[in-house]
N, C-alpha and C positions, 0 to 999 in steps of 0.2 A: 473725318478722314476723307481724303481725296477719292472721288469716284473714278474708278478705272475699269474700263471694259477691255478685255483681252484683245490684242491686235491679232488679226488673222491674215493669212495670204488668201486673196480672193480671186486672183486671176493673173494673166499675163497681158501687159499693155502692149498690144501689137502696133499701136500708132507711135509709141515712143521708142520701142526696140529698134536698134539701127546698127550699122557697122561701127566698129570701135575705131577710134583714132589711134589706139595704142599698137595694133598689129593687124596684119592682113589675116582674114579668116575669123577674126574675133568679132563679137558683137556686144554692145551694151544692152543687156536684157533687163527690162523693167518689169518687176512683179508688183501688182497692185496690192496694197494693204487696205484693210477695212477702215482705217482712219490714219490721220497723221499722228505718229506716236509722240508722246511727251519727250523732251530732250533727255531726261534720265533714262528712258527706255532705249532711245537711240544710242546712248553711250554704252549701255549694257550690251546691246546687240553688237556694237563695234568691238567691244572687248572680247566677246565670244568668238568673233571672226578673226582675231589677231593671229592665232596660231593654227597653222595647217594641220588637219587631222588625217589627210591622205595625199597621195601624189597628184590627184586631179583637183586639189583645193584651189579655189579662186577667191580673190578679194570680193567682198560685197559690202555695200554701205546703204544707209538710209538716206533717201532724198525725198523730202516731203512725204507723200503717202505712197512711196514706192521703195522697194529694195532693188538696188541695181547691182548686177553681176556682169563682169567683163569676161566673156567666155565664148567657146565654140558652141553653136546651137545644139549639136547632138549630145553635148555633155549635160544639158539641162535635165532630161529625164533620167539619165543614168546616175548622175552624181548630185548636182546642185540643188534640185528641188527638195530632195529629202534632207540635205544638210540645212537648207534655209528653213524648212518647216521645223526641224529640231531646234534651230537657234531662235526662231520666233517663239516657240513654246517655252524654251528655257528663259528667254528674255522676259516674257510675261510673268513667269514664276519669280524670277529674281527681282523684277520691278515691284511686284506685290510685296515681297519681303522687305524691300527698301521702304515702301510706303508704310508698312506695319512698324518698322523700326523708327521712322520719323514720327509716327503717331505716338509710340511709346515715349520717345524723347519729349514730345510736346506735353504729354500727360504728366511726365515726371517734373518738367519745368513748371507747369501749372500747379502741381501739388506743392512744390517748393515755395512758389509765390504765395499760395494760400496759407501755408504753414507760417511763413515769415509775417504775413499780415495778421494772422491770429495771435502771434506772439506780441506784435505791436499793440493790437487791440486789448489783449490781456493786460499788458503793462499800463496802458492808458486807463483801464478800469481800476487798477490797483492804486494808482496815484491819487493822493489827496491834496487838493490845492486850497484847502481852507486854513 
């Protein structure tokens, strides 16, 4: 099974955070992650962020070892940090479920191959070529 260590939010990247090109007063806020998440994890995170859960909802996406949110700075503490923490935890959980499902499928496929080979071997042992 693939080894996966939970992705965590570890800080705010003050060097990358900058004014947003999308609108005046907005900023691209870069949260540091503990590691670059696997593509499957990033997809799960994106899916979790597709549908707004409240009026102050902002788009967020994974970019390397960062989560980027386009927002007003004073919204971070009030809204977005908790939302992103929740989505990171949920993405970790969902990704672990995905890995477990993949592992079960691989084990089932291996069992099917072994069963088929055993049937072939059994047939070969029963055949008499004399």
